[in-house]
C-alpha angles and dihedrals in degrees: 000000000000094000089051093050089047091053091048091050092049090049091052092048091048090053092048114099116253121242088255089053091050092050090050090052093054096041108120095024119119109263094247092055091045091053092051090050092051094047089058088060097047096096091049098045102027121185094353088073092054099093094049092046091050092050093053094043088056089048090052091053090050092050093049091051091049091052090052092047091050092047090055090052089055093062097099090048092049092051090051092051091049086060090053095258100134104168101063114177124195115210129196139151142219125208107043091114105044119083095222137046133032129308110242126197129188135194122200134184112197124198115260092243096044120131115186110178116224093013107157146131106319092231090064093054133080118244090250092053091047091053092049093047092045089062092047093048093050091051094043103042122104086215138344138180140185132212124195129193116190126223096259091057091045089056091051100046103023126247097277094055091041088055092052091047089053092048092050090048090051091054093044091054093056118109091211111052113222126238091201136030121207104193129189104246097318139093123211127218124228098018122143095209122078116258141210121186112208123195109231086002093162088070096041106042128052091211094052091044090053090049091049090056094047092048094046096047092045091052093045090053090050092049 
């Protein structure tokens, strides 16, 4: 009887998915769902599942922190929508600091229910991360636009005025016209939409952060 039981046990173990197979099966799930799935297998796999479970518990914590951070960055947009201003555009530029190349501005309206993980001030992101987020922003945005002012015009009007010209051009190129402009540290003249300049806005507003990435990636590609 014992040899038979041993053979049955070996057959069951052989049929059981490996840890690598389990990890493949939960790849792509949200961390919280992956943790629940792994907890269901704890009794069967015991301590051998510990490393995998620990890994996804840490991932769950990171995802929860990212959701909280992103939600805080939506505060300006939420306040605008509470006032009835639905099409909220973030505006930012790239190229005010460098001594060569154009100044590029971008304007982005994100959907109210959007969640773009790792969205942040473009200066805090690697080039690879900016490129990845650029594609997501373009696909997710309700509307977006870009304005470019070349070096010769910058020399004629100065960099501050060139930046404002680029920002107005970005707004003018949008298919959906914004009700509200959240602008990184500047205010624009002769605009129909309401405005709110925000110091360090690319770290405080999801819309401005999205615009900072679009502007930066666009300029980098030009350069």
